[in-house]
LOVO-931109 format. One record per residue: x, y negated, z negated of N, C-alpha, C, O in turn; residue number from 1. Coordinates in pm, whole numbers, plus 50000, padded with zeros to 5 digits. Last residue first. Example, Ala and Ser with C-alpha at 12.3 -4.5 7.8 and 13.67 -1.06 7.14 Angstrom:
<vovexs>
<vovex <51285,50225,49292>,<51367,50106,49286>,<51290,49997,49213>,<51341,49886,49196>,2>,
<vovex <51319,50569,49220>,<51230,50450,49220>,<51320,50330,49220>,<51424,50332,49154>,1>,
</vovexs>
This chain:
<vovexs>
<vovex <47161,86948,66729>,<47095,86918,66618>,<47029,87017,66532>,<46970,86981,66430>,270>,
<vovex <47304,87018,66977>,<47167,86985,66993>,<47116,86920,66853>,<47025,86838,66864>,269>,
<vovex <47542,87123,66831>,<47554,86970,66910>,<47411,86929,66917>,<47381,86818,66872>,268>,
<vovex <47432,87334,66731>,<47518,87243,66642>,<47507,87111,66710>,<47469,87007,66655>,267>,
<vovex <47394,87477,66966>,<47298,87441,66899>,<47333,87360,66789>,<47233,87303,66744>,266>,
<vovex <47635,87504,67088>,<47526,87442,67153>,<47433,87402,67079>,<47377,87296,67106>,265>,
<vovex <47802,87627,66898>,<47845,87506,66953>,<47744,87419,67009>,<47745,87296,66998>,264>,
<vovex <47681,87880,66893>,<47687,87774,66779>,<47716,87639,66791>,<47673,87549,66719>,263>,
<vovex <47693,87988,67124>,<47556,87940,67086>,<47570,87856,66957>,<47484,87776,66921>,262>,
<vovex <47948,88041,67161>,<47920,87939,67255>,<47789,87905,67191>,<47761,87785,67198>,261>,
<vovex <47978,88249,66953>,<48032,88116,66922>,<47986,88006,67023>,<47981,87889,66984>,260>,
<vovex <47806,88428,67068>,<47794,88373,66946>,<47855,88255,66917>,<47794,88163,66862>,259>,
<vovex <47993,88493,67302>,<47847,88435,67316>,<47801,88351,67200>,<47764,88234,67211>,258>,
<vovex <48197,88625,67149>,<48214,88480,67246>,<48062,88417,67278>,<48036,88297,67272>,257>,
<vovex <48068,88829,67064>,<48121,88737,66977>,<48150,88605,67058>,<48121,88493,67016>,256>,
<vovex <47993,88965,67302>,<47886,88920,67234>,<47937,88812,67120>,<47862,88720,67087>,255>,
<vovex <48275,89028,67386>,<48207,88939,67463>,<48070,88888,67395>,<48031,88776,67428>,254>,
<vovex <48332,89227,67199>,<48411,89091,67213>,<48356,88990,67295>,<48388,88872,67279>,253>,
<vovex <48144,89406,67215>,<48141,89322,67096>,<48254,89192,67121>,<48249,89083,67065>,252>,
<vovex <48208,89528,67454>,<48087,89441,67442>,<48092,89364,67322>,<48043,89252,67326>,251>,
<vovex <48475,89623,67419>,<48451,89520,67499>,<48301,89428,67497>,<48282,89309,67526>,250>,
<vovex <48406,89804,67217>,<48511,89700,67177>,<48498,89589,67292>,<48510,89471,67260>,249>,
<vovex <48230,89995,67331>,<48192,89907,67240>,<48286,89775,67206>,<48242,89665,67173>,248>,
<vovex <48225,90142,67590>,<48327,90032,67569>,<48270,89963,67471>,<48246,89848,67506>,247>,
<vovex <47979,90303,67600>,<48114,90369,67637>,<48227,90271,67581>,<48323,90325,67525>,246>,
<vovex <47766,90142,67518>,<47774,90273,67478>,<47912,90332,67503>,<47955,90413,67421>,245>,
<vovex <47817,89894,67643>,<47780,89920,67496>,<47804,90035,67453>,<47865,90046,67347>,244>,
<vovex <47842,89966,67903>,<47959,89911,67848>,<47909,89932,67691>,<47986,89999,67621>,243>,
<vovex <47572,90080,67959>,<47696,90154,67962>,<47798,90113,67912>,<47872,90199,67864>,242>,
<vovex <47397,89837,67927>,<47393,89935,67840>,<47512,90042,67829>,<47548,90088,67720>,241>,
<vovex <47528,89668,68139>,<47541,89656,67999>,<47533,89768,67922>,<47629,89808,67855>,240>,
<vovex <47432,89829,68355>,<47555,89822,68339>,<47589,89784,68197>,<47670,89853,68135>,239>,
<vovex <47159,89804,68323>,<47212,89926,68321>,<47357,89937,68293>,<47406,90028,68226>,238>,
<vovex <47115,89539,68365>,<47103,89582,68218>,<47160,89733,68207>,<47201,89778,68100>,237>,
<vovex <47200,89475,68614>,<47317,89424,68502>,<47273,89485,68363>,<47349,89491,68266>,236>,
<vovex <47000,89573,68734>,<47103,89656,68751>,<47222,89578,68642>,<47321,89639,68602>,235>,
<vovex <46680,89653,68554>,<46791,89554,68610>,<46919,89615,68638>,<46953,89709,68566>,234>,
<vovex <46552,89836,68446>,<46502,89793,68588>,<46597,89713,68668>,<46606,89700,68790>,233>,
<vovex <46555,90128,68270>,<46634,89995,68279>,<46630,89930,68410>,<46712,89972,68491>,232>,
<vovex <46389,90335,68064>,<46387,90275,68193>,<46436,90135,68187>,<46384,90044,68122>,231>,
<vovex <46410,90637,67906>,<46460,90504,67921>,<46455,90455,68039>,<46511,90517,68130>,230>,
<vovex <46269,90865,68048>,<46230,90806,67889>,<46274,90648,67899>,<46194,90555,67899>,229>,
<vovex <46101,90984,68324>,<46191,90910,68247>,<46186,90863,68126>,<46079,90809,68095>,228>,
<vovex <45921,91112,68518>,<45901,91115,68360>,<46042,91062,68291>,<46078,91124,68191>,227>,
<vovex <45883,90987,68762>,<45982,91091,68741>,<45980,91130,68592>,<46077,91200,68563>,226>,
<vovex <45702,90787,68698>,<45641,90906,68778>,<45745,91034,68771>,<45708,91152,68773>,225>,
<vovex <45854,90620,68587>,<45767,90666,68486>,<45714,90780,68569>,<45678,90878,68504>,224>,
<vovex <45992,90523,68811>,<46057,90604,68710>,<45981,90679,68592>,<46026,90770,68522>,223>,
<vovex <45788,90388,68939>,<45870,90505,69015>,<45953,90586,68901>,<45972,90707,68912>,222>,
<vovex <45704,90203,68763>,<45608,90292,68820>,<45681,90425,68872>,<45643,90540,68851>,221>,
<vovex <45927,90059,68741>,<45868,90108,68632>,<45814,90230,68678>,<45857,90341,68648>,220>,
<vovex <45979,89959,69006>,<46075,90010,68921>,<46011,90098,68817>,<46048,90215,68811>,219>,
<vovex <45729,89791,69011>,<45752,89888,69103>,<45870,89992,69053>,<45844,90112,69065>,218>,
<vovex <45764,89582,68816>,<45659,89682,68812>,<45669,89818,68899>,<45626,89927,68863>,217>,
<vovex <45993,89438,68923>,<46013,89537,68780>,<45888,89633,68771>,<45900,89747,68726>,216>,
<vovex <45871,89340,69144>,<46007,89433,69153>,<46008,89509,69052>,<46021,89631,69062>,215>,
<vovex <45683,89200,69043>,<45646,89301,69134>,<45765,89416,69139>,<45755,89538,69138>,214>,
<vovex <45833,89001,68898>,<45759,89092,68811>,<45716,89207,68912>,<45714,89318,68860>,213>,
<vovex <46151,89000,69081>,<46012,88927,69047>,<45958,89036,68940>,<46022,89135,68904>,212>,
<vovex <46498,88965,68980>,<46385,89061,69039>,<46259,88959,68987>,<46259,88876,68896>,211>,
<vovex <46671,88761,68917>,<46704,88796,69041>,<46554,88881,69077>,<46502,88866,69188>,210>,
<vovex <46596,88484,68697>,<46609,88622,68724>,<46607,88652,68852>,<46542,88575,68921>,209>,
<vovex <46565,88214,68650>,<46670,88258,68714>,<46689,88396,68742>,<46788,88432,68806>,208>,
<vovex <46338,88176,68497>,<46318,88158,68630>,<46430,88187,68715>,<46414,88189,68837>,207>,
<vovex <46450,88295,68260>,<46341,88363,68304>,<46318,88312,68459>,<46282,88395,68542>,206>,
<vovex <46658,88076,68190>,<46709,88216,68225>,<46584,88306,68290>,<46618,88390,68373>,205>,
<vovex <46482,87864,68167>,<46600,87859,68296>,<46633,88017,68311>,<46634,88075,68420>,204>,
<vovex <46343,87937,67936>,<46249,87901,68068>,<46367,87941,68182>,<46350,88029,68267>,203>,
<vovex <46552,87925,67766>,<46467,88042,67774>,<46392,88045,67925>,<46390,88139,68004>,202>,
<vovex <46594,87666,67757>,<46708,87745,67807>,<46641,87884,67836>,<46682,87949,67932>,201>,
<vovex <46377,87535,67678>,<46415,87499,67814>,<46510,87592,67870>,<46522,87610,67991>,200>,
<vovex <46370,87634,67399>,<46270,87671,67507>,<46301,87645,67655>,<46261,87720,67744>,199>,
<vovex <46595,87517,67294>,<46594,87675,67322>,<46462,87697,67402>,<46461,87796,67476>,198>,
<vovex <46576,87241,67236>,<46650,87291,67328>,<46643,87438,67389>,<46677,87470,67503>,197>,
<vovex <46612,87308,66865>,<46580,87227,66984>,<46651,87259,67122>,<46768,87297,67124>,196>,
<vovex <46455,87566,66705>,<46570,87543,66767>,<46562,87423,66871>,<46496,87449,66972>,195>,
<vovex <46252,87722,66619>,<46269,87593,66550>,<46377,87525,66605>,<46402,87417,66553>,194>,
<vovex <46006,87882,66832>,<46149,87857,66800>,<46148,87733,66739>,<46073,87642,66775>,193>,
<vovex <45808,88097,67024>,<45811,87997,66897>,<45958,87994,66872>,<46027,88095,66889>,192>,
<vovex <45649,88122,67348>,<45800,88124,67251>,<45757,88009,67127>,<45704,87898,67128>,191>,
<vovex <45457,88190,67531>,<45432,88228,67379>,<45556,88190,67293>,<45562,88225,67175>,190>,
<vovex <45557,88098,67762>,<45462,88038,67703>,<45419,88074,67564>,<45353,87998,67493>,189>,
<vovex <45766,88267,67849>,<45801,88127,67761>,<45685,88075,67683>,<45694,88021,67573>,188>,
<vovex <45688,88454,68003>,<45676,88488,67843>,<45723,88378,67770>,<45725,88380,67647>,187>,
<vovex <45587,88480,68263>,<45557,88369,68176>,<45565,88384,68049>,<45477,88343,67973>,186>,
<vovex <45855,88568,68488>,<45739,88582,68406>,<45712,88462,68326>,<45787,88365,68316>,185>,
<vovex <46107,88676,68647>,<46020,88572,68673>,<45882,88606,68618>,<45799,88664,68688>,184>,
<vovex <46328,88814,68409>,<46285,88790,68534>,<46165,88703,68542>,<46123,88657,68435>,183>,
<vovex <46597,88955,68212>,<46515,88838,68257>,<46449,88846,68380>,<46519,88890,68471>,182>,
<vovex <46567,89304,68177>,<46622,89198,68143>,<46534,89058,68188>,<46411,89063,68196>,181>,
<vovex <46345,89568,68033>,<46403,89489,68141>,<46474,89359,68060>,<46457,89320,67944>,180>,
<vovex <46331,89843,67912>,<46421,89744,67861>,<46439,89649,67979>,<46552,89648,68029>,179>,
<vovex <46072,90082,67834>,<46123,89996,67936>,<46184,89887,67875>,<46120,89825,67790>,178>,
<vovex <46016,90417,67742>,<46019,90293,67697>,<46107,90197,67803>,<46210,90245,67852>,177>,
<vovex <45766,90669,67786>,<45881,90603,67823>,<45886,90471,67745>,<45788,90421,67691>,176>,
<vovex <45656,90991,67682>,<45676,90849,67641>,<45794,90821,67729>,<45889,90896,67752>,175>,
<vovex <45395,91222,67747>,<45522,91187,67761>,<45529,91025,67732>,<45436,90947,67752>,174>,
<vovex <45195,91486,67595>,<45210,91355,67620>,<45354,91311,67625>,<45433,91345,67537>,173>,
<vovex <45167,91769,67523>,<45171,91722,67650>,<45168,91587,67686>,<45141,91559,67803>,172>,
<vovex <45219,91776,67239>,<45087,91778,67287>,<45076,91747,67440>,<44970,91699,67479>,171>,
<vovex <45490,91774,67243>,<45416,91904,67202>,<45284,91899,67252>,<45233,91998,67305>,170>,
<vovex <45541,91496,67263>,<45562,91602,67398>,<45508,91729,67370>,<45478,91800,67466>,169>,
<vovex <45524,91359,67011>,<45400,91366,67113>,<45408,91470,67218>,<45309,91528,67262>,168>,
<vovex <45770,91367,66902>,<45650,91394,66847>,<45543,91450,66920>,<45485,91556,66900>,167>,
<vovex <45966,91285,67080>,<45972,91393,67039>,<45851,91449,66954>,<45838,91570,66941>,166>,
<vovex <45865,91016,67158>,<45902,91114,67257>,<45897,91254,67207>,<45837,91339,67271>,165>,
<vovex <45797,90892,66918>,<45683,90943,67002>,<45733,91040,67099>,<45664,91138,67129>,164>,
<vovex <46071,90831,66871>,<46001,90909,66789>,<45882,90974,66837>,<45857,91092,66810>,163>,
<vovex <46113,90677,67104>,<46196,90782,67078>,<46152,90881,66968>,<46189,90998,66970>,162>,
<vovex <45947,90452,67011>,<45908,90523,67134>,<45994,90675,67140>,<45936,90776,67180>,161>,
<vovex <46042,90346,66783>,<45939,90414,66776>,<45898,90500,66916>,<45826,90599,66916>,160>,
<vovex <46289,90243,66885>,<46306,90350,66783>,<46170,90418,66770>,<46170,90539,66748>,159>,
<vovex <46201,90065,67057>,<46256,90172,67131>,<46265,90275,67013>,<46249,90393,67043>,158>,
<vovex <46050,89892,66878>,<45976,89961,66987>,<46052,90068,67048>,<45989,90163,67093>,157>,
<vovex <46273,89811,66757>,<46175,89891,66670>,<46106,89957,66779>,<46102,90080,66777>,156>,
<vovex <46388,89621,66961>,<46451,89742,66893>,<46377,89849,66829>,<46411,89967,66843>,155>,
<vovex <46195,89443,66938>,<46195,89530,67077>,<46299,89634,67035>,<46284,89744,67088>,154>,
<vovex <46210,89330,66668>,<46068,89405,66763>,<46088,89477,66838>,<46025,89583,66840>,153>,
<vovex <46486,89238,66683>,<46447,89344,66587>,<46310,89409,66651>,<46305,89528,66680>,152>,
<vovex <46488,89042,66888>,<46576,89160,66887>,<46508,89290,66790>,<46488,89407,66825>,151>,
<vovex <46312,88848,66785>,<46260,88915,66869>,<46341,89052,66889>,<46281,89158,66905>,150>,
<vovex <46447,88790,66553>,<46323,88821,66510>,<46287,88897,66667>,<46235,89008,66661>,149>,
<vovex <46739,88692,66649>,<46717,88795,66563>,<46581,88864,66554>,<46582,88987,66547>,148>,
<vovex <46860,88512,66834>,<46724,88603,66863>,<46697,88709,66779>,<46640,88810,66820>,147>,
<vovex <47112,88443,66797>,<46978,88332,66769>,<46852,88390,66831>,<46758,88322,66871>,146>,
<vovex <47262,88649,67008>,<47273,88576,66889>,<47159,88472,66902>,<47124,88425,67011>,145>,
<vovex <47108,88958,67141>,<47181,88816,67157>,<47171,88770,67029>,<47098,88821,66943>,144>,
<vovex <47180,89285,67163>,<47117,89174,67065>,<47178,89055,67065>,<47284,89035,67006>,143>,
<vovex <47106,89481,67373>,<47203,89410,67354>,<47154,89283,67291>,<47099,89192,67353>,142>,
<vovex <46876,89637,67315>,<46981,89715,67342>,<47104,89613,67309>,<47192,89649,67231>,141>,
<vovex <46658,89476,67306>,<46654,89577,67230>,<46797,89664,67195>,<46824,89731,67095>,140>,
<vovex <46683,89308,67506>,<46697,89258,67383>,<46709,89372,67268>,<46762,89353,67159>,139>,
<vovex <46575,89420,67694>,<46713,89454,67720>,<46775,89395,67578>,<46888,89423,67539>,138>,
<vovex <46234,89553,67576>,<46336,89443,67633>,<46470,89485,67617>,<46495,89575,67537>,137>,
<vovex <45974,89730,67600>,<46043,89653,67499>,<46123,89553,67581>,<46062,89472,67651>,136>,
<vovex <45680,89850,67668>,<45749,89762,67742>,<45834,89685,67609>,<45781,89604,67534>,135>,
<vovex <45585,90190,67678>,<45598,90090,67603>,<45706,89979,67657>,<45818,90020,67687>,134>,
<vovex <45356,90410,67813>,<45492,90318,67851>,<45490,90220,67754>,<45384,90157,67743>,133>,
<vovex <45262,90743,67781>,<45269,90634,67719>,<45366,90562,67748>,<45477,90610,67726>,132>,
<vovex <45050,90983,67931>,<45165,90905,67922>,<45159,90792,67828>,<45048,90749,67796>,131>,
<vovex <44898,91305,67919>,<44904,91159,67912>,<45031,91126,67911>,<45122,91208,67896>,130>,
<vovex <44705,91592,67767>,<44808,91531,67840>,<44799,91378,67828>,<44720,91322,67752>,129>,
<vovex <44507,91700,67585>,<44645,91769,67630>,<44730,91720,67714>,<44829,91785,67746>,128>,
<vovex <44286,91598,67518>,<44299,91643,67636>,<44413,91714,67717>,<44424,91759,67830>,127>,
<vovex <44364,91540,67263>,<44222,91608,67286>,<44247,91673,67410>,<44232,91795,67417>,126>,
<vovex <44578,91363,67296>,<44576,91496,67209>,<44456,91576,67261>,<44478,91690,67302>,125>,
<vovex <44443,91134,67402>,<44527,91206,67480>,<44567,91353,67434>,<44585,91445,67514>,124>,
<vovex <44288,91061,67179>,<44220,91095,67314>,<44306,91170,67390>,<44261,91269,67448>,123>,
<vovex <44474,91001,66978>,<44377,91119,66969>,<44312,91165,67092>,<44282,91283,67113>,122>,
<vovex <44619,90767,67104>,<44665,90881,67090>,<44581,91019,67087>,<44601,91117,67158>,121>,
<vovex <44451,90557,67048>,<44429,90602,67179>,<44476,90755,67176>,<44410,90848,67223>,120>,
<vovex <44461,90450,66781>,<44346,90467,66852>,<44312,90541,66968>,<44200,90583,66999>,119>,
<vovex <44725,90438,66718>,<44636,90514,66631>,<44516,90536,66685>,<44454,90635,66648>,118>,
<vovex <44833,90313,66942>,<44875,90455,66934>,<44758,90532,66844>,<44707,90640,66871>,117>,
<vovex <44734,90046,66869>,<44702,90109,66986>,<44723,90253,66984>,<44630,90321,67024>,116>,
<vovex <44893,89995,66643>,<44756,90003,66629>,<44680,90068,66741>,<44579,90135,66720>,115>,
<vovex <45148,89994,66751>,<45104,90115,66634>,<44963,90115,66629>,<44905,90222,66614>,114>,
<vovex <45143,89774,66902>,<45143,89898,66966>,<45121,90012,66865>,<45076,90119,66905>,113>,
<vovex <45109,89572,66708>,<45006,89584,66792>,<45019,89718,66890>,<44920,89762,66948>,112>,
<vovex <45340,89594,66551>,<45227,89644,66504>,<45117,89649,66594>,<45026,89728,66568>,111>,
<vovex <45521,89460,66750>,<45558,89617,66705>,<45419,89676,66643>,<45382,89789,66676>,110>,
<vovex <45445,89241,66853>,<45513,89296,66940>,<45536,89451,66877>,<45564,89546,66950>,109>,
<vovex <45269,89133,66637>,<45218,89140,66797>,<45299,89257,66853>,<45242,89358,66895>,108>,
<vovex <45373,89155,66385>,<45223,89183,66389>,<45192,89213,66556>,<45110,89295,66595>,107>,
<vovex <45635,89011,66455>,<45618,89175,66425>,<45475,89219,66413>,<45460,89339,66436>,106>,
<vovex <45554,88768,66511>,<45620,88852,66605>,<45611,89001,66565>,<45582,89092,66642>,105>,
<vovex <45458,88677,66237>,<45399,88660,66369>,<45434,88772,66485>,<45351,88848,66536>,104>,
<vovex <45654,88733,66057>,<45520,88805,66044>,<45477,88824,66179>,<45458,88932,66235>,103>,
<vovex <45839,88548,66166>,<45854,88671,66150>,<45749,88759,66164>,<45739,88844,66252>,102>,
<vovex <45712,88306,66123>,<45714,88354,66267>,<45760,88507,66254>,<45714,88586,66336>,101>,
<vovex <45692,88289,65844>,<45578,88304,65895>,<45601,88338,66061>,<45509,88393,66121>,100>,
<vovex <45957,88258,65767>,<45903,88421,65761>,<45763,88436,65825>,<45714,88545,65857>,99>,
<vovex <46115,88101,66045>,<46046,88096,65913>,<46002,88240,65907>,<46004,88322,65999>,98>,
<vovex <46472,88058,66125>,<46346,88125,66168>,<46245,88119,66022>,<46293,88130,65909>,97>,
<vovex <46713,87999,66015>,<46625,87900,66062>,<46465,87932,66099>,<46368,87856,66100>,96>,
<vovex <46879,88203,65971>,<46843,88134,65838>,<46751,87986,65884>,<46727,87892,65809>,95>,
<vovex <46916,88298,66213>,<46843,88381,66095>,<46808,88301,65989>,<46711,88328,65918>,94>,
<vovex <46817,88093,66496>,<46896,88165,66407>,<46835,88204,66294>,<46723,88164,66263>,93>,
<vovex <46581,88191,66739>,<46617,88107,66627>,<46720,88171,66562>,<46725,88294,66564>,92>,
<vovex <46290,88271,66914>,<46428,88245,66924>,<46451,88172,66797>,<46364,88101,66747>,91>,
<vovex <46028,88487,67070>,<46095,88399,66955>,<46228,88387,66969>,<46292,88474,67029>,90>,
<vovex <45736,88569,67240>,<45867,88579,67240>,<45914,88466,67113>,<45840,88376,67074>,89>,
<vovex <45490,88896,67256>,<45541,88749,67256>,<45705,88713,67231>,<45789,88801,67208>,88>,
<vovex <45310,89109,67457>,<45394,89074,67351>,<45427,88919,67362>,<45398,88841,67454>,87>,
<vovex <45163,89388,67638>,<45159,89266,67554>,<45243,89235,67461>,<45264,89319,67373>,86>,
<vovex <45207,89650,67716>,<45286,89552,67775>,<45273,89421,67690>,<45373,89351,67674>,85>,
<vovex <45174,89960,67715>,<45175,89857,67599>,<45258,89763,67643>,<45378,89775,67621>,84>,
<vovex <44973,90156,67887>,<45116,90062,67914>,<45083,89966,67811>,<44981,89898,67814>,83>,
<vovex <44855,90478,67912>,<44862,90360,67832>,<45011,90289,67837>,<45121,90335,67807>,82>,
<vovex <44724,90713,68133>,<44850,90621,68101>,<44788,90518,68013>,<44676,90474,68040>,81>,
<vovex <44489,90846,68118>,<44581,90899,68131>,<44720,90833,68101>,<44813,90896,68052>,80>,
<vovex <44216,90911,67923>,<44305,90820,67956>,<44410,90897,67992>,<44440,90999,67929>,79>,
<vovex <43816,90987,67924>,<43965,90989,67882>,<44058,90896,67911>,<44011,90784,67931>,78>,
<vovex <43587,90927,68037>,<43605,91031,67969>,<43750,91081,67931>,<43783,91198,67913>,77>,
<vovex <43553,90680,68150>,<43635,90763,68204>,<43640,90894,68133>,<43712,90978,68187>,76>,
<vovex <43337,90537,67998>,<43364,90526,68138>,<43450,90624,68206>,<43420,90653,68322>,75>,
<vovex <43366,90625,67717>,<43249,90630,67764>,<43249,90614,67955>,<43169,90674,68026>,74>,
<vovex <43636,90655,67654>,<43566,90771,67647>,<43442,90770,67729>,<43403,90866,67795>,73>,
<vovex <43728,90377,67732>,<43766,90470,67801>,<43709,90598,67788>,<43716,90670,67887>,72>,
<vovex <43551,90253,67519>,<43528,90225,67644>,<43592,90322,67748>,<43525,90352,67846>,71>,
<vovex <43668,90356,67289>,<43530,90388,67323>,<43493,90360,67472>,<43416,90433,67536>,70>,
<vovex <43926,90230,67299>,<43928,90364,67297>,<43761,90412,67338>,<43745,90503,67419>,69>,
<vovex <43833,89965,67282>,<43904,90000,67397>,<43894,90156,67421>,<43862,90207,67529>,68>,
<vovex <43731,89954,67013>,<43648,89935,67114>,<43695,89984,67270>,<43619,90028,67356>,67>,
<vovex <43992,90006,66872>,<43855,90106,66886>,<43771,90089,67000>,<43740,90182,67076>,66>,
<vovex <44088,89791,66924>,<44154,89906,66985>,<44058,90036,66994>,<44048,90127,67077>,65>,
<vovex <43929,89625,66793>,<43945,89573,66920>,<43998,89700,67022>,<43972,89717,67141>,64>,
<vovex <43965,89720,66512>,<43831,89714,66602>,<43842,89695,66739>,<43759,89752,66809>,63>,
<vovex <44230,89607,66478>,<44210,89750,66478>,<44070,89779,66559>,<44068,89853,66658>,62>,
<vovex <44409,89347,66643>,<44271,89399,66581>,<44226,89545,66586>,<44189,89596,66692>,61>,
<vovex <44627,89290,66792>,<44614,89282,66628>,<44510,89324,66562>,<44509,89338,66440>,60>,
<vovex <44546,89296,67048>,<44602,89393,67004>,<44661,89403,66847>,<44723,89497,66798>,59>,
<vovex <44213,89189,67147>,<44333,89133,67046>,<44403,89261,67010>,<44338,89343,66945>,58>,
<vovex <44066,89174,67449>,<44093,89240,67333>,<44199,89200,67267>,<44295,89170,67338>,57>,
<vovex <43819,89178,67727>,<43901,89098,67628>,<43931,89163,67505>,<43835,89211,67443>,56>,
<vovex <43864,89378,67996>,<43791,89376,67860>,<43896,89282,67787>,<44018,89298,67784>,55>,
<vovex <43815,89443,68343>,<43860,89347,68241>,<43802,89377,68106>,<43682,89403,68105>,54>,
<vovex <43886,89690,68598>,<43795,89625,68503>,<43870,89540,68400>,<43987,89569,68374>,53>,
<vovex <43899,89795,68899>,<43978,89750,68813>,<43857,89672,68741>,<43764,89612,68794>,52>,
<vovex <43952,90005,69182>,<43874,90020,69071>,<43954,89944,68955>,<44055,89996,68909>,51>,
<vovex <44123,89787,69435>,<44055,89899,69386>,<43948,89893,69259>,<43874,89797,69239>,50>,
<vovex <44191,89579,69571>,<44280,89672,69560>,<44218,89797,69521>,<44255,89905,69568>,49>,
<vovex <43975,89380,69519>,<44018,89415,69666>,<44107,89535,69667>,<44101,89600,69770>,48>,
<vovex <44003,89300,69257>,<43912,89402,69295>,<43922,89457,69448>,<43878,89567,69482>,47>,
<vovex <44199,89135,69171>,<44239,89250,69197>,<44140,89363,69259>,<44172,89475,69299>,46>,
<vovex <44071,88872,69133>,<44158,88909,69235>,<44179,89022,69269>,<44185,89045,69390>,45>,
<vovex <43881,88958,68923>,<43830,88919,69034>,<43939,88934,69175>,<43910,88985,69283>,44>,
<vovex <44103,89012,68728>,<44003,89106,68761>,<43929,89075,68913>,<43925,89160,69002>,43>,
<vovex <44199,88746,68688>,<44286,88847,68754>,<44193,88987,68797>,<44223,89054,68896>,42>,
<vovex <43967,88621,68589>,<44025,88580,68733>,<44102,88686,68786>,<44088,88724,68903>,41>,
<vovex <43932,88739,68358>,<43855,88741,68450>,<43879,88730,68587>,<43834,88798,68679>,40>,
<vovex <44188,88659,68235>,<44155,88815,68246>,<44055,88836,68364>,<44074,88920,68453>,39>,
<vovex <44160,88389,68220>,<44255,88433,68300>,<44245,88589,68332>,<44288,88638,68437>,38>,
<vovex <43924,88378,68006>,<43932,88332,68179>,<44040,88374,68246>,<44010,88403,68361>,37>,
<vovex <44024,88524,67798>,<43931,88543,67868>,<43934,88533,67999>,<43941,88619,68087>,36>,
<vovex <44324,88634,67661>,<44266,88522,67757>,<44165,88555,67852>,<44190,88603,67962>,35>,
<vovex <44419,88874,67568>,<44331,88764,67463>,<44288,88669,67542>,<44198,88602,67491>,34>,
<vovex <44344,89167,67761>,<44422,89078,67714>,<44326,88978,67618>,<44205,88990,67596>,33>,
<vovex <44334,89451,67969>,<44318,89386,67844>,<44388,89274,67817>,<44506,89277,67850>,32>,
<vovex <44230,89653,68242>,<44336,89558,68192>,<44263,89481,68062>,<44142,89458,68064>,31>,
<vovex <44214,89966,68366>,<44146,89867,68255>,<44252,89774,68218>,<44357,89814,68167>,30>,
<vovex <44203,90118,68666>,<44283,90039,68580>,<44206,89965,68511>,<44124,89894,68569>,29>,
<vovex <44259,90407,68876>,<44164,90332,68801>,<44230,90265,68693>,<44309,90329,68623>,28>,
<vovex <44509,90437,69131>,<44453,90469,68986>,<44348,90362,68967>,<44345,90253,69025>,27>,
<vovex <44609,90433,69394>,<44488,90482,69375>,<44442,90495,69244>,<44338,90560,69227>,26>,
<vovex <44830,90257,69409>,<44875,90419,69411>,<44743,90503,69370>,<44752,90616,69322>,25>,
<vovex <44734,89994,69373>,<44792,90062,69496>,<44820,90203,69510>,<44832,90256,69620>,24>,
<vovex <44694,90014,69104>,<44589,89981,69170>,<44646,90078,69317>,<44611,90191,69352>,23>,
<vovex <44963,90029,69005>,<44885,90144,68965>,<44776,90148,69100>,<44766,90241,69179>,22>,
<vovex <45057,89775,69089>,<45109,89874,69154>,<45036,90001,69117>,<45046,90091,69201>,21>,
<vovex <44858,89571,68981>,<44833,89594,69092>,<44916,89732,69182>,<44877,89782,69288>,20>,
<vovex <44942,89651,68703>,<44800,89665,68755>,<44789,89699,68913>,<44740,89799,68966>,19>,
<vovex <45204,89528,68715>,<45161,89687,68671>,<45026,89729,68735>,<45011,89828,68807>,18>,
<vovex <45116,89253,68748>,<45200,89328,68828>,<45193,89477,68815>,<45174,89543,68917>,17>,
<vovex <45009,89224,68501>,<44915,89191,68621>,<44993,89284,68734>,<44935,89373,68796>,16>,
<vovex <45216,89252,68337>,<45092,89351,68300>,<45000,89321,68446>,<44924,89410,68487>,15>,
<vovex <45410,89071,68409>,<45424,89222,68438>,<45289,89278,68432>,<45251,89350,68524>,14>,
<vovex <45146,88809,68451>,<45285,88831,68456>,<45316,88981,68496>,<45264,89026,68598>,13>,
<vovex <44829,88873,68351>,<44933,88788,68393>,<45060,88864,68415>,<45064,88986,68393>,12>,
<vovex <44639,89025,68203>,<44590,88923,68279>,<44697,88851,68362>,<44657,88768,68443>,11>,
<vovex <44743,89248,68050>,<44720,89272,68191>,<44684,89149,68275>,<44692,89154,68397>,10>,
<vovex <44799,89290,67780>,<44836,89191,67840>,<44846,89192,67974>,<44946,89143,68026>,9>,
<vovex <44789,89661,67837>,<44763,89550,67769>,<44831,89425,67825>,<44915,89442,67913>,8>,
<vovex <44607,89868,68046>,<44733,89804,68034>,<44701,89656,67934>,<44615,89571,67955>,7>,
<vovex <44530,90221,68116>,<44508,90112,68030>,<44629,90000,68027>,<44743,90041,68007>,6>,
<vovex <44431,90415,68380>,<44534,90319,68318>,<44478,90224,68248>,<44391,90149,68293>,5>,
<vovex <44371,90701,68499>,<44323,90651,68432>,<44393,90531,68358>,<44415,90566,68242>,4>,
<vovex <44418,90858,68832>,<44460,90836,68705>,<44420,90713,68630>,<44433,90609,68694>,3>,
<vovex <44157,91050,69022>,<44267,90934,69008>,<44311,90906,68855>,<44233,90934,68764>,2>,
<vovex <44148,91396,69067>,<44100,91288,69006>,<44220,91161,69001>,<44341,91177,68981>,1>,
</vovexs>
């Protein structure tokens, strides 16, 4: 039987690329997104690749997750792969970012995943198998200045994933967490920031990424098939991870320099 795959945030960007990759491998795919029109258009575009469906859902709403669980049970009698891809971005110095923006990003980037696990893990436990792929960010490992709320949510996803790795393996469920660097996607659409000029900086970094969403999706797919836990699609990300782990003095020196450059840039911008 072909794999049954649910992808959140699947109407665009990495989520759409992941849907394409799994469809090309013969999987059945359910994409979910808060954007109805975009989701329907993506479903239409991907039908030529295979068995794909779109259901509008908000990962911050428990009832929507229960609806998705019911859909999987009714149409597929189970679920093999859950890809928690949906997320948003924020940037700002710790004394500038509002509590409202902290609540917003935590509710989506962290609690959105937790809600999904509460609804869908029981399905995988009953069938004694499954795979959960959580999309975090290199920001979880390399905590850039003026990105506090985003860094915290993505680091939390890594911590949650490591917990799941050991908790769920006893039930035959494998967990992976993905920490990509900048790549060509539409993450900046969701960006909230109180800092002048920060949106333009983020858009430039995303546009300058060497990998496409399709490149990242393919790397994730191949790594997940090998049951890897920590997936670092970017070469520079893998290098940075090793530097921080084995040469922390070098990492901290360069991070400190980045903080001073950020201070000058943001203060100059007002």
